[in-house]
Every structure is written in C-alpha cells, then in structure tokens.
VOVOPA-59740 format. One record per residue (C-alpha): residue number from 1; residue in one letter; chain; x, y, z. Coordinates in steps of 0.05 Angstrom, whole numbers, plus 5000, padded with zeros to 4 digits. Example, Ala and Ser with C-alpha at 12.3 -4.5 7.8 and 13.67 -1.06 7.14 Angstrom:
2
<atom 1,'A','A',<5246,4910,5156>>;
<atom 2,'S','A',<5273,4979,5143>>;
END
This chain:
325
<atom 1,'M','A',<7564,3179,1662>>;
<atom 2,'K','A',<7627,3176,1621>>;
<atom 3,'A','A',<7644,3143,1556>>;
<atom 4,'I','A',<7712,3127,1527>>;
<atom 5,'I','A',<7712,3122,1452>>;
<atom 6,'P','A',<7773,3100,1411>>;
<atom 7,'V','A',<7780,3133,1336>>;
<atom 8,'A','A',<7849,3126,1329>>;
<atom 9,'G','A',<7847,3070,1270>>;
<atom 10,'V','A',<7875,3091,1206>>;
<atom 11,'G','A',<7825,3053,1167>>;
<atom 12,'R','A',<7867,3020,1117>>;
<atom 13,'R','A',<7810,2980,1085>>;
<atom 14,'L','A',<7765,3045,1071>>;
<atom 15,'R','A',<7831,3071,1026>>;
<atom 16,'P','A',<7829,3119,0986>>;
<atom 17,'H','A',<7782,3156,1032>>;
<atom 18,'T','A',<7819,3146,1096>>;
<atom 19,'H','A',<7881,3175,1069>>;
<atom 20,'T','A',<7847,3243,1079>>;
<atom 21,'Q','A',<7790,3229,1121>>;
<atom 22,'P','A',<7788,3194,1191>>;
<atom 23,'K','A',<7751,3132,1188>>;
<atom 24,'A','A',<7704,3154,1248>>;
<atom 25,'L','A',<7683,3214,1206>>;
<atom 26,'M','A',<7664,3173,1146>>;
<atom 27,'H','A',<7588,3190,1122>>;
<atom 28,'V','A',<7535,3142,1125>>;
<atom 29,'A','A',<7460,3153,1129>>;
<atom 30,'G','A',<7464,3228,1134>>;
<atom 31,'R','A',<7517,3232,1184>>;
<atom 32,'P','A',<7588,3213,1201>>;
<atom 33,'I','A',<7601,3144,1240>>;
<atom 34,'L','A',<7622,3186,1301>>;
<atom 35,'G','A',<7557,3229,1294>>;
<atom 36,'H','A',<7512,3170,1297>>;
<atom 37,'I','A',<7549,3144,1365>>;
<atom 38,'L','A',<7553,3211,1398>>;
<atom 39,'D','A',<7480,3222,1385>>;
<atom 40,'E','A',<7458,3158,1410>>;
<atom 41,'L','A',<7510,3169,1477>>;
<atom 42,'V','A',<7483,3241,1485>>;
<atom 43,'A','A',<7408,3221,1484>>;
<atom 44,'A','A',<7418,3162,1529>>;
<atom 45,'G','A',<7444,3210,1584>>;
<atom 46,'V','A',<7522,3207,1573>>;
<atom 47,'D','A',<7545,3274,1593>>;
<atom 48,'E','A',<7625,3267,1585>>;
<atom 49,'V','A',<7668,3231,1532>>;
<atom 50,'A','A',<7742,3218,1523>>;
<atom 51,'L','A',<7756,3209,1451>>;
<atom 52,'V','A',<7820,3165,1439>>;
<atom 53,'V','A',<7852,3200,1370>>;
<atom 54,'G','A',<7910,3186,1324>>;
<atom 55,'H','A',<7908,3185,1249>>;
<atom 56,'L','A',<7880,3258,1229>>;
<atom 57,'G','A',<7861,3271,1303>>;
<atom 58,'E','A',<7851,3346,1292>>;
<atom 59,'K','A',<7800,3330,1240>>;
<atom 60,'V','A',<7764,3292,1293>>;
<atom 61,'E','A',<7773,3348,1348>>;
<atom 62,'E','A',<7750,3399,1299>>;
<atom 63,'Y','A',<7683,3357,1283>>;
<atom 64,'V','A',<7663,3346,1360>>;
<atom 65,'R','A',<7685,3414,1381>>;
<atom 66,'G','A',<7639,3449,1326>>;
<atom 67,'R','A',<7573,3400,1342>>;
<atom 68,'Y','A',<7572,3374,1414>>;
<atom 69,'R','A',<7573,3414,1482>>;
<atom 70,'I','A',<7587,3359,1526>>;
<atom 71,'P','A',<7655,3367,1556>>;
<atom 72,'V','A',<7699,3323,1511>>;
<atom 73,'H','A',<7772,3304,1523>>;
<atom 74,'F','A',<7825,3281,1469>>;
<atom 75,'V','A',<7869,3229,1484>>;
<atom 76,'E','A',<7922,3212,1431>>;
<atom 77,'Q','A',<7945,3143,1415>>;
<atom 78,'A','A',<8017,3156,1385>>;
<atom 79,'E','A',<8021,3082,1361>>;
<atom 80,'P','A',<7970,3036,1332>>;
<atom 81,'L','A',<7974,2979,1387>>;
<atom 82,'G','A',<7902,2953,1384>>;
<atom 83,'N','A',<7839,2975,1424>>;
<atom 84,'G','A',<7862,2954,1492>>;
<atom 85,'H','A',<7921,3000,1476>>;
<atom 86,'A','A',<7877,3057,1465>>;
<atom 87,'I','A',<7837,3044,1524>>;
<atom 88,'Y','A',<7904,3040,1565>>;
<atom 89,'V','A',<7927,3110,1542>>;
<atom 90,'A','A',<7860,3136,1567>>;
<atom 91,'R','A',<7863,3103,1629>>;
<atom 92,'E','A',<7859,3168,1673>>;
<atom 93,'H','A',<7788,3172,1644>>;
<atom 94,'L','A',<7775,3097,1679>>;
<atom 95,'D','A',<7743,3130,1743>>;
<atom 96,'G','A',<7677,3138,1786>>;
<atom 97,'D','A',<7626,3081,1789>>;
<atom 98,'G','A',<7620,3070,1715>>;
<atom 99,'V','A',<7646,3078,1650>>;
<atom 100,'L','A',<7619,3065,1579>>;
<atom 101,'I','A',<7666,3042,1528>>;
<atom 102,'I','A',<7643,3037,1455>>;
<atom 103,'M','A',<7686,3026,1391>>;
<atom 104,'G','A',<7688,3084,1341>>;
<atom 105,'D','A',<7687,3051,1280>>;
<atom 106,'T','A',<7618,3011,1286>>;
<atom 107,'I','A',<7549,3039,1295>>;
<atom 108,'I','A',<7506,3004,1349>>;
<atom 109,'K','A',<7434,3009,1370>>;
<atom 110,'A','A',<7411,2980,1430>>;
<atom 111,'D','A',<7370,3000,1491>>;
<atom 112,'L','A',<7428,3046,1525>>;
<atom 113,'P','A',<7388,3076,1583>>;
<atom 114,'R','A',<7371,3004,1604>>;
<atom 115,'V','A',<7448,2990,1595>>;
<atom 116,'L','A',<7469,3047,1636>>;
<atom 117,'A','A',<7420,3027,1694>>;
<atom 118,'L','A',<7457,2959,1705>>;
<atom 119,'R','A',<7491,2950,1763>>;
<atom 120,'E','A',<7542,2905,1742>>;
<atom 121,'S','A',<7595,2903,1686>>;
<atom 122,'A','A',<7563,2881,1617>>;
<atom 123,'I','A',<7589,2868,1547>>;
<atom 124,'G','A',<7538,2879,1487>>;
<atom 125,'I','A',<7537,2811,1440>>;
<atom 126,'Q','A',<7509,2784,1380>>;
<atom 127,'E','A',<7500,2714,1351>>;
<atom 128,'V','A',<7544,2709,1287>>;
<atom 129,'A','A',<7553,2652,1241>>;
<atom 130,'D','A',<7632,2657,1244>>;
<atom 131,'P','A',<7663,2680,1308>>;
<atom 132,'R','A',<7729,2673,1288>>;
<atom 133,'R','A',<7739,2750,1267>>;
<atom 134,'F','A',<7710,2774,1328>>;
<atom 135,'G','A',<7722,2778,1397>>;
<atom 136,'V','A',<7678,2721,1431>>;
<atom 137,'V','A',<7651,2710,1500>>;
<atom 138,'E','A',<7635,2645,1533>>;
<atom 139,'V','A',<7578,2650,1583>>;
<atom 140,'S','A',<7555,2600,1640>>;
<atom 141,'D','A',<7493,2612,1684>>;
<atom 142,'G','A',<7487,2683,1660>>;
<atom 143,'R','A',<7555,2708,1673>>;
<atom 144,'V','A',<7612,2719,1627>>;
<atom 145,'R','A',<7669,2665,1642>>;
<atom 146,'R','A',<7716,2667,1586>>;
<atom 147,'L','A',<7731,2722,1532>>;
<atom 148,'V','A',<7777,2708,1466>>;
<atom 149,'E','A',<7800,2754,1413>>;
<atom 150,'K','A',<7791,2723,1343>>;
<atom 151,'P','A',<7795,2654,1370>>;
<atom 152,'E','A',<7813,2598,1322>>;
<atom 153,'V','A',<7766,2550,1355>>;
<atom 154,'P','A',<7708,2596,1378>>;
<atom 155,'P','A',<7679,2577,1448>>;
<atom 156,'S','A',<7617,2604,1429>>;
<atom 157,'N','A',<7580,2641,1375>>;
<atom 158,'L','A',<7571,2698,1418>>;
<atom 159,'A','A',<7609,2761,1384>>;
<atom 160,'I','A',<7631,2820,1422>>;
<atom 161,'V','A',<7598,2880,1382>>;
<atom 162,'G','A',<7643,2938,1414>>;
<atom 163,'V','A',<7606,2967,1473>>;
<atom 164,'Y','A',<7621,2956,1546>>;
<atom 165,'L','A',<7591,2976,1609>>;
<atom 166,'I','A',<7648,2975,1662>>;
<atom 167,'R','A',<7619,2987,1737>>;
<atom 168,'S','A',<7691,2978,1766>>;
<atom 169,'P','A',<7737,3028,1725>>;
<atom 170,'R','A',<7799,3025,1774>>;
<atom 171,'L','A',<7800,2947,1768>>;
<atom 172,'L','A',<7799,2955,1693>>;
<atom 173,'R','A',<7857,3007,1696>>;
<atom 174,'D','A',<7896,2956,1743>>;
<atom 175,'C','A',<7880,2904,1690>>;
<atom 176,'L','A',<7901,2946,1634>>;
<atom 177,'E','A',<7968,2968,1665>>;
<atom 178,'R','A',<7989,2892,1685>>;
<atom 179,'M','A',<7968,2870,1612>>;
<atom 180,'V','A',<8017,2918,1588>>;
<atom 181,'A','A',<8072,2910,1632>>;
<atom 182,'E','A',<8065,2836,1623>>;
<atom 183,'R','A',<8064,2850,1545>>;
<atom 184,'R','A',<8009,2811,1540>>;
<atom 185,'Q','A',<7999,2814,1460>>;
<atom 186,'A','A',<7970,2772,1407>>;
<atom 187,'R','A',<7991,2792,1331>>;
<atom 188,'G','A',<8028,2851,1360>>;
<atom 189,'E','A',<7965,2882,1393>>;
<atom 190,'Y','A',<7939,2894,1460>>;
<atom 191,'W','A',<7868,2872,1458>>;
<atom 192,'L','A',<7814,2894,1510>>;
<atom 193,'A','A',<7783,2825,1513>>;
<atom 194,'D','A',<7848,2804,1554>>;
<atom 195,'A','A',<7840,2860,1602>>;
<atom 196,'L','A',<7769,2842,1615>>;
<atom 197,'Q','A',<7793,2769,1621>>;
<atom 198,'L','A',<7833,2786,1681>>;
<atom 199,'M','A',<7778,2826,1715>>;
<atom 200,'V','A',<7736,2764,1710>>;
<atom 201,'E','A',<7793,2717,1738>>;
<atom 202,'A','A',<7800,2772,1791>>;
<atom 203,'G','A',<7727,2761,1812>>;
<atom 204,'E','A',<7689,2820,1771>>;
<atom 205,'P','A',<7615,2796,1759>>;
<atom 206,'M','A',<7605,2805,1685>>;
<atom 207,'R','A',<7541,2796,1641>>;
<atom 208,'T','A',<7518,2805,1574>>;
<atom 209,'F','A',<7461,2843,1536>>;
<atom 210,'R','A',<7440,2835,1459>>;
<atom 211,'T','A',<7441,2892,1413>>;
<atom 212,'T','A',<7382,2905,1364>>;
<atom 213,'G','A',<7430,2931,1312>>;
<atom 214,'W','A',<7502,2925,1290>>;
<atom 215,'Y','A',<7531,2960,1234>>;
<atom 216,'D','A',<7606,2945,1212>>;
<atom 217,'C','A',<7635,3005,1174>>;
<atom 218,'G','A',<7702,2978,1159>>;
<atom 219,'T','A',<7705,2966,1085>>;
<atom 220,'P','A',<7668,3002,1024>>;
<atom 221,'E','A',<7617,2946,1013>>;
<atom 222,'A','A',<7602,2945,1094>>;
<atom 223,'L','A',<7599,3018,1091>>;
<atom 224,'L','A',<7542,3012,1037>>;
<atom 225,'E','A',<7506,2960,1077>>;
<atom 226,'A','A',<7504,3000,1137>>;
<atom 227,'N','A',<7474,3065,1096>>;
<atom 228,'R','A',<7421,3012,1065>>;
<atom 229,'E','A',<7403,2986,1133>>;
<atom 230,'L','A',<7402,3054,1171>>;
<atom 231,'L','A',<7363,3091,1117>>;
<atom 232,'R','A',<7315,3034,1123>>;
<atom 233,'S','A',<7308,3031,1194>>;
<atom 234,'E','A',<7302,3103,1210>>;
<atom 235,'S','A',<7248,3114,1159>>;
<atom 236,'L','A',<7267,3185,1140>>;
<atom 237,'A','A',<7213,3219,1104>>;
<atom 238,'P','A',<7244,3236,1033>>;
<atom 239,'P','A',<7256,3312,1028>>;
<atom 240,'R','A',<7220,3353,0965>>;
<atom 241,'V','A',<7272,3374,0917>>;
<atom 242,'D','A',<7239,3414,0859>>;
<atom 243,'G','A',<7254,3390,0793>>;
<atom 244,'S','A',<7279,3325,0823>>;
<atom 245,'V','A',<7250,3259,0849>>;
<atom 246,'V','A',<7282,3233,0914>>;
<atom 247,'L','A',<7267,3161,0925>>;
<atom 248,'P','A',<7255,3136,1001>>;
<atom 249,'P','A',<7293,3110,1036>>;
<atom 250,'S','A',<7344,3167,1026>>;
<atom 251,'F','A',<7379,3230,1055>>;
<atom 252,'V','A',<7388,3291,1025>>;
<atom 253,'D','A',<7424,3341,1066>>;
<atom 254,'P','A',<7382,3414,1067>>;
<atom 255,'S','A',<7450,3455,1039>>;
<atom 256,'A','A',<7458,3401,0982>>;
<atom 257,'R','A',<7430,3426,0910>>;
<atom 258,'V','A',<7400,3372,0866>>;
<atom 259,'E','A',<7375,3391,0801>>;
<atom 260,'G','A',<7342,3351,0746>>;
<atom 261,'S','A',<7362,3287,0780>>;
<atom 262,'V','A',<7329,3218,0808>>;
<atom 263,'V','A',<7367,3208,0880>>;
<atom 264,'G','A',<7353,3140,0911>>;
<atom 265,'P','A',<7330,3090,0938>>;
<atom 266,'F','A',<7385,3080,0989>>;
<atom 267,'A','A',<7423,3150,0970>>;
<atom 268,'S','A',<7458,3191,1021>>;
<atom 269,'V','A',<7479,3263,1003>>;
<atom 270,'A','A',<7517,3301,1046>>;
<atom 271,'E','A',<7524,3376,1062>>;
<atom 272,'G','A',<7544,3420,1002>>;
<atom 273,'A','A',<7540,3369,0953>>;
<atom 274,'R','A',<7516,3383,0887>>;
<atom 275,'V','A',<7482,3334,0838>>;
<atom 276,'T','A',<7458,3353,0769>>;
<atom 277,'N','A',<7426,3320,0715>>;
<atom 278,'S','A',<7443,3249,0746>>;
<atom 279,'V','A',<7414,3183,0773>>;
<atom 280,'I','A',<7445,3161,0835>>;
<atom 281,'R','A',<7424,3098,0880>>;
<atom 282,'D','A',<7454,3055,0930>>;
<atom 283,'S','A',<7507,3108,0940>>;
<atom 284,'I','A',<7534,3153,0990>>;
<atom 285,'V','A',<7556,3228,0965>>;
<atom 286,'N','A',<7601,3263,1016>>;
<atom 287,'A','A',<7609,3337,1032>>;
<atom 288,'D','A',<7611,3385,0972>>;
<atom 289,'A','A',<7622,3336,0923>>;
<atom 290,'T','A',<7597,3351,0850>>;
<atom 291,'L','A',<7564,3302,0801>>;
<atom 292,'D','A',<7541,3326,0738>>;
<atom 293,'G','A',<7511,3277,0683>>;
<atom 294,'V','A',<7523,3213,0716>>;
<atom 295,'L','A',<7488,3144,0734>>;
<atom 296,'L','A',<7518,3121,0796>>;
<atom 297,'E','A',<7506,3053,0832>>;
<atom 298,'H','A',<7542,3020,0894>>;
<atom 299,'S','A',<7596,3083,0895>>;
<atom 300,'I','A',<7627,3126,0948>>;
<atom 301,'I','A',<7642,3193,0931>>;
<atom 302,'G','A',<7697,3235,0971>>;
<atom 303,'E','A',<7689,3301,0994>>;
<atom 304,'H','A',<7708,3355,0943>>;
<atom 305,'A','A',<7710,3307,0893>>;
<atom 306,'S','A',<7679,3318,0819>>;
<atom 307,'V','A',<7654,3263,0772>>;
<atom 308,'V','A',<7627,3283,0700>>;
<atom 309,'G','A',<7602,3231,0650>>;
<atom 310,'R','A',<7566,3171,0644>>;
<atom 311,'A','A',<7538,3110,0681>>;
<atom 312,'A','A',<7600,3077,0726>>;
<atom 313,'R','A',<7608,3045,0799>>;
<atom 314,'I','A',<7664,3092,0831>>;
<atom 315,'N','A',<7705,3092,0903>>;
<atom 316,'L','A',<7730,3163,0895>>;
<atom 317,'G','A',<7770,3191,0948>>;
<atom 318,'D','A',<7769,3261,0968>>;
<atom 319,'S','A',<7783,3322,0926>>;
<atom 320,'S','A',<7791,3280,0862>>;
<atom 321,'E','A',<7762,3290,0790>>;
<atom 322,'V','A',<7736,3238,0746>>;
<atom 323,'E','A',<7710,3252,0678>>;
<atom 324,'L','A',<7678,3196,0645>>;
<atom 325,'G','A',<7673,3201,0569>>;
END
C-alpha cells in the first residue's frame, strides 16, 4: 500500500517556530508530528510513501531519509493552493488498487490495518461540536452522499479528520484534473473534498470510519494539548535521571542532559537538550535547546534556543536567546 502525505503547509499560526522549522517537524510527545504519522503507517504495513513538500522541504527530506528505509518520493508543491492541489501535484502516485492519503499536520489514531483491509474507499471522521471549521460529510444508508469544505451551514456534525482510503486512485486523479481544469476553487484554494465529491457523483462507493484519536497541531495551544494527550495515552515509563526528578507522563530523550531539575508532568524534552536547575512542566523543549535556572509552564522552546533566568511562559523560536532577569 502506498501513502501520500502533504506536508507543504507553512504553519503561519505556529510562528516564530515555522520561520525556520517545517510544521511537520514540530516536536510533540517525543517525536516530530511527521514521525508519529510515519511510524503508524509503517506499523500498519504501508510500504511506499510520497511526501508533498514546500516550505523548508529540504529539512523534511533530510529527516525522513535519515530515519526511514521504505521507498519515499518527494514532490514539490510550489504554490500553497490547498490540500486538493497538494494531491493534484502528486497525482502520478495515484495508481494501483489503493492509496492512503493522510494530512501531515495532524496526528490521527485509528485501527489502520482494519482500514487498509477495506474494499471500498473510506474517509476518517469524528463528531465535533462546531463542524464549520472542517470538511464535513453527509452520510445516508452508510454511504457518503456529500462532502463540503468548511460549510456555513453544516449538513452534519461529522468532521473529516484528514485520512482517506482511496480504492479507485485513477478516478481520483481524473477528478483532481477536472477540478483544476474547471478552476473549482473556494477561498482561493483547491480542496480535496471537492474532488472526492466528484468521485461520489461518478458513482464511487464511499463509506466512513471512526478514529480513536485526533490531535490538531496547528497552534501553540493545540500543540501543547496534543503533547499532553499523547503523553497520557502512550503511558511512557518515566526515565531515570540521576540528581533530577521526572514526573509522568513525560518524555526525556536519552541524549538530553537533565541536572538538578524537575521535569513534568506533561513535559517533552528532545534530543541534545540541556536542562539545569530548572522546573519544566506542560512544555515542549526542542532539540539542542538550553534551559538554566528557569521555571517554565505552557511553553515551547525552539531548537538551539537558550533561556536563562526565572519563572516565565515562553513561545521561543529556533536559535533564540533570552535572559530573564
């Protein structure tokens, strides 16, 4: 089974981090977002991946090639024209008897082996209180009848979570090409939901499946919430750190140095980070960051950033330095 993963989004709501780091490589609960996604796919039996890259795509390629051995293809989306356009530029990979599409900006938990065994196309969904912010499906007699992207008046409360099993890849390719040729856009973007609607109208049988977890990572607040939920659900055993205390649920990379500190609960400390004489809770500390003499809560510290001083709440980008007097 092949998977297509769009990771070209610039992540404006996660700035300043995404000025220097692709959104898909933002660290959460011990791994980048993309690491969570790829690990799930490989475990489910996906054996080939096409990644649609854009902003800082070379960093995505370096990360993936350095950690994964399955065949990976990289396709550039030169203009950010929507998730439908992202799949359109990768349409040469829509072949065979099935393709899994999964968006690269959210972490989804589902029974993927069961999903991949389905013989019909299927869309992952979850009930939400306000579906106007999402793509929405309308279901009748167990089949998808209509898909609408961010509707003013939602036809249901079933939000599309960003994972799709396509059993007729060639038909989707034709529908994407038709969508672009006819310039079927909304708010200046091409939406995958519109191409899928064309598939339904062409007679493609399509069902839905429920997900057990759906973690949005699009804002600092959402990233920290995903970090909390994933640390809690994965039940990681707290590492032993001599001279410090790690309160579960937390993650500390084996290569990080923690001295005279209290880490957690809900803290994630990435590789190469150094934490001394500090208290860190409900925070994400990215690779090679340095913290000394601080109390941090609800904070995100970028790669190679340095924070020295006192108690604070910080959203600090890569390679920055702050001294709190």
